[in-house]
N, C-alpha and C positions, 0 to 999 in steps of 0.2 A: 504493499500500500504506499509506503513512504518512498520507494524508488520511483514509481510512476509520477508522484507529485514533484519530486526533485527534478526528474527529467523534463516534465512539463514546464516547471519554472525556468530551467536553463534554456529550453527552446523558446519560450515566451521572451526572456530577457534578450536572447540573441536576435530575435525578430525585431524587437524594439530598437536595439542598438543598430541593427542593419538599416532599419527605416530612417533613423535619425542621421546615419552616415550618408545614405542616398538622397535624402531630401532634408537638407538642413533648413533651419528657420531663417527667413530673410533678415537682412540687416535692418536696424532701426531706420525709420524714414529720416530722422534728423541727421544721422550719420551720413546718409547718402547725399543729403542737401548740402552738408558741410563740405564733402568732397568736391561737389560741383562748384561751390563757391571758391574753393581753393584753387581749382583748375582755372577759373575765370580770372582770379587775381594773378596767377602765374602768367596767363596769356596777356594780361594787361601790362605786366612788368616787361615781358618780352617785346611787346609792340612799342613800349615807351622807349626801349633802348635803340630801336631802329631810327634811322634818320628820316623823320617825317617831312622835313622841309624839302629834301631832294625828291622824295617820292611824290609830294604834292606838285612840285614843279614839273616833273616829268609826266605826271598824270595829266596835268592841265595842257601840256603841249603834245607830246607823242600819243599818250593814251587817248586824249580827246579826238585827235585826228584819226587814229585807228578805229575808234568806236564809230565815228561818222561813216567811215569807209565801210566797215562791216555791216552797219545797218543799211547802208545804200545797196549792198549786195543782197539784202533781204534776210540776213541771218538774225534769228531771234536769240537775244542774249538775256532773256528774263531769268532763266534757271541759274545762269552764272551770277547774275546780279543778287539773286536771293541767297546763293551760297556765300558770296563775298560779304553780304550784310552781317552774316554770322561772325565773320572774322574781323569786321570793322574796317575793311578796305573798300575803296571804290572800284568801279569797273575800269576807270581810266588808269588808276595805279596798277591794277593787275595786268592790263594790256601793255602798259609801258614796261613793266618788269619782264614780260614774256618777250617783247622785242629786244630789250637790252640783253637778256640772257642768251637769246638766240645768236 
């Protein structure tokens, strides 16, 4: 009588431990939000270190010209602009950087 009870207890504890290892509880929401804010702060620090004056100048000259040219060809740049808004850069800056890097 005791042996089946002990075996059942061991099997039950093993099942619970396996379940917890396979499906851990999610992290607290506040910890996830704090990680996102930390990434945002690091991105702002990294973008502040870059030369914004030069990229603005190149964006206004080379980037604006290239943007007008691409739009005259009928290319839609809406998706690219939406993605660049997330990084805090303008389309003109992005196009100027692509031309200079090429």
